[in-house]
mmCIF file of the C-alpha atoms, coordinates in Angstrom:
data_MODEL
# 
_entry.id   MODEL 
# 
loop_
_atom_site.group_PDB 
_atom_site.id 
_atom_site.type_symbol 
_atom_site.label_atom_id 
_atom_site.label_alt_id 
_atom_site.label_comp_id 
_atom_site.label_asym_id 
_atom_site.label_entity_id 
_atom_site.label_seq_id 
_atom_site.pdbx_PDB_ins_code 
_atom_site.Cartn_x 
_atom_site.Cartn_y 
_atom_site.Cartn_z 
_atom_site.occupancy 
_atom_site.B_iso_or_equiv 
_atom_site.pdbx_formal_charge 
_atom_site.auth_seq_id 
_atom_site.auth_comp_id 
_atom_site.auth_asym_id 
_atom_site.auth_atom_id 
_atom_site.pdbx_PDB_model_num 
ATOM 1  C CA . MET A 1 1  ? 0.000  0.000  0.000   1.00 0.00 ? 1  MET A CA 1 
ATOM 2  C CA . SER A 1 2  ? 1.334  3.415  -0.950  1.00 0.00 ? 2  SER A CA 1 
ATOM 3  C CA . LEU A 1 3  ? 0.508  6.755  0.617   1.00 0.00 ? 3  LEU A CA 1 
ATOM 4  C CA . PHE A 1 4  ? 1.496  8.659  -2.505  1.00 0.00 ? 4  PHE A CA 1 
ATOM 5  C CA . LYS A 1 5  ? 0.352  8.505  -6.087  1.00 0.00 ? 5  LYS A CA 1 
ATOM 6  C CA . THR A 1 6  ? 2.897  9.522  -8.714  1.00 0.00 ? 6  THR A CA 1 
ATOM 7  C CA . LYS A 1 7  ? 2.436  10.424 -12.350 1.00 0.00 ? 7  LYS A CA 1 
ATOM 8  C CA . GLU A 1 8  ? 4.808  11.288 -15.121 1.00 0.00 ? 8  GLU A CA 1 
ATOM 9  C CA . TRP A 1 9  ? 4.650  15.050 -15.536 1.00 0.00 ? 9  TRP A CA 1 
ATOM 10 C CA . TRP A 1 10 ? 7.367  15.815 -18.087 1.00 0.00 ? 10 TRP A CA 1 
ATOM 11 C CA . ARG A 1 11 ? 10.334 14.123 -19.718 1.00 0.00 ? 11 ARG A CA 1 
ATOM 12 C CA . THR A 1 12 ? 13.220 14.769 -22.074 1.00 0.00 ? 12 THR A CA 1 
ATOM 13 C CA . ARG A 1 13 ? 16.356 12.991 -23.229 1.00 0.00 ? 13 ARG A CA 1 
ATOM 14 C CA . CYS A 1 14 ? 19.757 14.547 -22.507 1.00 0.00 ? 14 CYS A CA 1 
ATOM 15 C CA . GLY A 1 15 ? 22.643 13.515 -24.745 1.00 0.00 ? 15 GLY A CA 1 
ATOM 16 C CA . ALA A 1 16 ? 23.232 10.040 -26.118 1.00 0.00 ? 16 ALA A CA 1 
ATOM 17 C CA . ASN A 1 17 ? 26.394 8.996  -24.265 1.00 0.00 ? 17 ASN A CA 1 
ATOM 18 C CA . GLU A 1 18 ? 26.450 11.425 -21.341 1.00 0.00 ? 18 GLU A CA 1 
ATOM 19 C CA . THR A 1 19 ? 26.762 10.252 -17.741 1.00 0.00 ? 19 THR A CA 1 
ATOM 20 C CA . PHE A 1 20 ? 24.834 11.560 -14.751 1.00 0.00 ? 20 PHE A CA 1 
ATOM 21 C CA . ASP A 1 21 ? 24.431 10.783 -11.055 1.00 0.00 ? 21 ASP A CA 1 
ATOM 22 C CA . ARG A 1 22 ? 22.077 11.834 -8.258  1.00 0.00 ? 22 ARG A CA 1 
ATOM 23 C CA . HIS A 1 23 ? 23.749 15.259 -8.000  1.00 0.00 ? 23 HIS A CA 1 
ATOM 24 C CA . SER A 1 24 ? 23.106 16.044 -11.678 1.00 0.00 ? 24 SER A CA 1 
ATOM 25 C CA . LEU A 1 25 ? 19.522 17.288 -11.283 1.00 0.00 ? 25 LEU A CA 1 
ATOM 26 C CA . LEU A 1 26 ? 18.232 20.368 -9.461  1.00 0.00 ? 26 LEU A CA 1 
ATOM 27 C CA . ALA A 1 27 ? 14.668 21.698 -9.366  1.00 0.00 ? 27 ALA A CA 1 
ATOM 28 C CA . VAL A 1 28 ? 14.583 25.303 -8.185  1.00 0.00 ? 28 VAL A CA 1 
ATOM 29 C CA . PRO A 1 29 ? 12.177 28.276 -8.408  1.00 0.00 ? 29 PRO A CA 1 
ATOM 30 C CA . LEU A 1 30 ? 13.943 31.057 -10.333 1.00 0.00 ? 30 LEU A CA 1 
ATOM 31 C CA . PHE A 1 31 ? 13.466 34.267 -12.306 1.00 0.00 ? 31 PHE A CA 1 
ATOM 32 C CA . GLY A 1 32 ? 11.494 37.073 -10.760 1.00 0.00 ? 32 GLY A CA 1 
ATOM 33 C CA . LYS A 1 33 ? 8.203  37.388 -8.952  1.00 0.00 ? 33 LYS A CA 1 
ATOM 34 C CA . GLU A 1 34 ? 6.356  34.641 -10.808 1.00 0.00 ? 34 GLU A CA 1 
ATOM 35 C CA . LYS A 1 35 ? 9.094  32.089 -9.909  1.00 0.00 ? 35 LYS A CA 1 
ATOM 36 C CA . ARG A 1 36 ? 8.418  28.981 -11.951 1.00 0.00 ? 36 ARG A CA 1 
ATOM 37 C CA . ASP A 1 37 ? 10.234 25.750 -11.272 1.00 0.00 ? 37 ASP A CA 1 
ATOM 38 C CA . ILE A 1 38 ? 13.325 25.425 -13.423 1.00 0.00 ? 38 ILE A CA 1 
ATOM 39 C CA . LEU A 1 39 ? 15.023 22.060 -13.930 1.00 0.00 ? 39 LEU A CA 1 
ATOM 40 C CA . VAL A 1 40 ? 18.805 22.315 -14.092 1.00 0.00 ? 40 VAL A CA 1 
ATOM 41 C CA . VAL A 1 41 ? 20.712 19.310 -15.433 1.00 0.00 ? 41 VAL A CA 1 
ATOM 42 C CA . GLY A 1 42 ? 24.503 18.995 -15.392 1.00 0.00 ? 42 GLY A CA 1 
ATOM 43 C CA . SER A 1 43 ? 26.398 16.081 -16.907 1.00 0.00 ? 43 SER A CA 1 
ATOM 44 C CA . HIS A 1 44 ? 29.812 14.627 -16.180 1.00 0.00 ? 44 HIS A CA 1 
ATOM 45 C CA . ASP A 1 45 ? 30.676 15.547 -19.783 1.00 0.00 ? 45 ASP A CA 1 
ATOM 46 C CA . GLY A 1 46 ? 30.318 19.266 -18.958 1.00 0.00 ? 46 GLY A CA 1 
ATOM 47 C CA . TYR A 1 47 ? 26.904 20.027 -20.444 1.00 0.00 ? 47 TYR A CA 1 
ATOM 48 C CA . LEU A 1 48 ? 24.688 22.381 -18.449 1.00 0.00 ? 48 LEU A CA 1 
ATOM 49 C CA . ARG A 1 49 ? 21.023 22.607 -19.422 1.00 0.00 ? 49 ARG A CA 1 
ATOM 50 C CA . MET A 1 50 ? 18.164 24.612 -17.931 1.00 0.00 ? 50 MET A CA 1 
ATOM 51 C CA . TYR A 1 51 ? 14.584 23.627 -18.683 1.00 0.00 ? 51 TYR A CA 1 
ATOM 52 C CA . LYS A 1 52 ? 11.346 25.505 -18.038 1.00 0.00 ? 52 LYS A CA 1 
ATOM 53 C CA . PRO A 1 53 ? 8.736  22.753 -18.516 1.00 0.00 ? 53 PRO A CA 1 
ATOM 54 C CA . SER A 1 54 ? 5.519  23.940 -20.109 1.00 0.00 ? 54 SER A CA 1 
ATOM 55 C CA . SER A 1 55 ? 3.679  20.670 -19.501 1.00 0.00 ? 55 SER A CA 1 
ATOM 56 C CA . GLN A 1 56 ? 0.116  21.081 -18.266 1.00 0.00 ? 56 GLN A CA 1 
ATOM 57 C CA . TRP A 1 57 ? -2.333 18.555 -16.870 1.00 0.00 ? 57 TRP A CA 1 
ATOM 58 C CA . VAL A 1 58 ? -5.373 18.795 -19.123 1.00 0.00 ? 58 VAL A CA 1 
ATOM 59 C CA . ASP A 1 59 ? -7.320 16.086 -17.337 1.00 0.00 ? 59 ASP A CA 1 
ATOM 60 C CA . GLU A 1 60 ? -6.384 13.850 -14.404 1.00 0.00 ? 60 GLU A CA 1 
ATOM 61 C CA . THR A 1 61 ? -7.081 10.711 -16.448 1.00 0.00 ? 61 THR A CA 1 
ATOM 62 C CA . LYS A 1 62 ? -5.018 11.787 -19.472 1.00 0.00 ? 62 LYS A CA 1 
ATOM 63 C CA . SER A 1 63 ? -1.278 12.079 -19.862 1.00 0.00 ? 63 SER A CA 1 
ATOM 64 C CA . PRO A 1 64 ? 0.421  15.498 -19.717 1.00 0.00 ? 64 PRO A CA 1 
ATOM 65 C CA . THR A 1 65 ? 1.404  17.537 -22.736 1.00 0.00 ? 65 THR A CA 1 
ATOM 66 C CA . SER A 1 66 ? 4.772  16.522 -24.158 1.00 0.00 ? 66 SER A CA 1 
ATOM 67 C CA . TYR A 1 67 ? 8.199  18.186 -24.327 1.00 0.00 ? 67 TYR A CA 1 
ATOM 68 C CA . LYS A 1 68 ? 8.459  21.272 -26.547 1.00 0.00 ? 68 LYS A CA 1 
ATOM 69 C CA . SER A 1 69 ? 11.653 22.767 -27.935 1.00 0.00 ? 69 SER A CA 1 
ATOM 70 C CA . THR A 1 70 ? 10.867 26.003 -26.067 1.00 0.00 ? 70 THR A CA 1 
ATOM 71 C CA . ASP A 1 71 ? 11.205 24.114 -22.751 1.00 0.00 ? 71 ASP A CA 1 
ATOM 72 C CA . LEU A 1 72 ? 15.005 24.226 -23.150 1.00 0.00 ? 72 LEU A CA 1 
ATOM 73 C CA . MET A 1 73 ? 16.079 27.669 -21.922 1.00 0.00 ? 73 MET A CA 1 
ATOM 74 C CA . ILE A 1 74 ? 19.844 27.283 -22.229 1.00 0.00 ? 74 ILE A CA 1 
ATOM 75 C CA . GLU A 1 75 ? 22.372 24.625 -23.137 1.00 0.00 ? 75 GLU A CA 1 
ATOM 76 C CA . THR A 1 76 ? 26.097 25.218 -22.841 1.00 0.00 ? 76 THR A CA 1 
ATOM 77 C CA . ARG A 1 77 ? 29.232 23.103 -22.698 1.00 0.00 ? 77 ARG A CA 1 
ATOM 78 C CA . LEU A 1 78 ? 31.770 23.820 -19.970 1.00 0.00 ? 78 LEU A CA 1 
ATOM 79 C CA . ASP A 1 79 ? 35.430 22.786 -20.133 1.00 0.00 ? 79 ASP A CA 1 
ATOM 80 C CA . ASP A 1 80 ? 35.189 20.502 -17.088 1.00 0.00 ? 80 ASP A CA 1 
ATOM 81 C CA . CYS A 1 81 ? 32.727 17.973 -15.725 1.00 0.00 ? 81 CYS A CA 1 
ATOM 82 C CA . ILE A 1 82 ? 29.825 19.090 -13.544 1.00 0.00 ? 82 ILE A CA 1 
ATOM 83 C CA . VAL A 1 83 ? 29.817 17.146 -10.275 1.00 0.00 ? 83 VAL A CA 1 
ATOM 84 C CA . ASP A 1 84 ? 27.131 18.993 -8.270  1.00 0.00 ? 84 ASP A CA 1 
ATOM 85 C CA . LEU A 1 85 ? 24.431 21.645 -8.680  1.00 0.00 ? 85 LEU A CA 1 
ATOM 86 C CA . LYS A 1 86 ? 23.297 24.182 -6.084  1.00 0.00 ? 86 LYS A CA 1 
ATOM 87 C CA . ALA A 1 87 ? 21.121 27.304 -6.083  1.00 0.00 ? 87 ALA A CA 1 
ATOM 88 C CA . GLY A 1 88 ? 20.657 30.081 -3.576  1.00 0.00 ? 88 GLY A CA 1 
ATOM 89 C CA . ARG A 1 89 ? 20.815 33.766 -2.871  1.00 0.00 ? 89 ARG A CA 1 
ATOM 90 C CA . PHE A 1 90 ? 24.360 35.057 -2.831  1.00 0.00 ? 90 PHE A CA 1 
ATOM 91 C CA . VAL A 1 91 ? 24.934 38.097 -0.631  1.00 0.00 ? 91 VAL A CA 1 
ATOM 92 C CA . SER A 1 92 ? 28.075 39.836 0.568   1.00 0.00 ? 92 SER A CA 1 
# 
């Protein structure tokens, strides 16, 4: 017996031969007053991607809308591997 019911909300595929671990994904509210959840994905190959999922539940019995190319906000390749992701307010 489970206390929680889970459903697939959104999905995408990141790189064909990239490697990831449990520190490679971060969900964080960003960008101004309306703060939508942003998914940040970093790979051991140095790719950093930020997604703003636009998936909406139309009906509880139906599946969500699928991935759109506009969901990917930024994709960049860094010179080194990404081993951890963090977010926060930086103050001096």
